[in-house]
C-alpha positions as CSV (number, residue, x, y, z in Angstrom):
1,X,-37.4,-15.5,96.8
2,X,-40.6,-13.5,96.4
3,X,-42.8,-14.3,93.5
4,X,-42.3,-10.9,91.8
5,X,-38.5,-11.3,91.7
6,X,-38.7,-14.9,90.4
7,X,-41.1,-13.6,87.7
8,X,-38.8,-10.9,86.6
9,X,-35.8,-13.3,86.5
10,X,-37.8,-15.7,84.3
11,X,-38.7,-12.8,82.0
12,X,-35.0,-11.9,81.7
13,X,-34.0,-15.5,81.0
14,X,-36.7,-15.9,78.4
15,X,-35.8,-12.7,76.5
16,X,-34.8,-13.6,72.9
17,X,-31.6,-12.3,71.4
18,X,-31.6,-10.8,67.9
19,X,-30.2,-13.1,65.2
20,X,-27.5,-11.8,62.9
21,X,-29.8,-11.5,59.9
22,X,-32.2,-9.2,61.9
23,X,-29.2,-6.9,62.8
24,X,-28.2,-6.9,59.2
25,X,-31.7,-5.7,58.1
26,X,-31.4,-2.8,60.5
27,X,-27.9,-1.9,59.4
28,X,-28.6,-2.1,55.7
29,X,-31.8,-0.1,56.1
30,X,-29.9,2.7,57.9
31,X,-27.2,2.6,55.3
32,X,-29.7,2.7,52.4
33,X,-31.5,5.8,53.9
34,X,-28.2,7.5,54.5
35,X,-26.9,6.7,51.0
36,X,-30.2,8.0,49.5
37,X,-29.9,11.3,51.4
38,X,-26.3,11.7,50.3
39,X,-27.1,11.1,46.7
40,X,-30.1,13.4,46.7
41,X,-28.2,16.2,48.5
42,X,-25.4,15.6,46.0
43,X,-27.9,16.3,43.2
44,X,-27.2,13.1,41.3
45,X,-29.6,12.5,38.4
46,X,-32.7,10.5,39.3
47,X,-31.8,7.6,37.0
48,X,-28.4,7.2,38.7
49,X,-30.0,7.4,42.2
50,X,-32.6,4.8,41.3
51,X,-30.1,2.4,39.8
52,X,-27.7,2.8,42.8
53,X,-30.4,2.3,45.4
54,X,-31.9,-0.7,43.6
55,X,-28.5,-2.3,43.4
56,X,-27.7,-1.7,47.0
57,X,-31.1,-3.0,48.0
58,X,-30.8,-6.2,46.0
59,X,-27.3,-6.9,47.3
60,X,-28.4,-6.2,50.9
61,X,-31.4,-8.6,50.4
62,X,-29.0,-11.2,49.1
63,X,-26.7,-10.9,52.1
64,X,-29.6,-11.0,54.6
65,X,-31.0,-14.1,52.8
66,X,-27.6,-15.9,53.0
67,X,-27.3,-15.0,56.7
68,X,-30.8,-16.3,57.4
69,X,-30.1,-19.5,55.5
70,X,-26.8,-20.0,57.3
71,X,-28.4,-19.6,60.7
72,X,-31.3,-21.9,59.9
73,X,-29.1,-24.6,58.4
74,X,-30.8,-24.4,55.0
């Protein structure tokens, strides 16, 4: 095989897959932003919005930390 094809094949084989906790960060971030937009558009009081977003953020961080610990055998 030509060198260029071998190099491309090695690059594909060396590509790292995302771990579950990395996907969870993306999913929770999208959910958090969508939830914030819905609450702001719904004209909830600022105090309720801040408590809800803080709670969702803390629980999301806990789930991501548990997923990371599980995948790293901690």
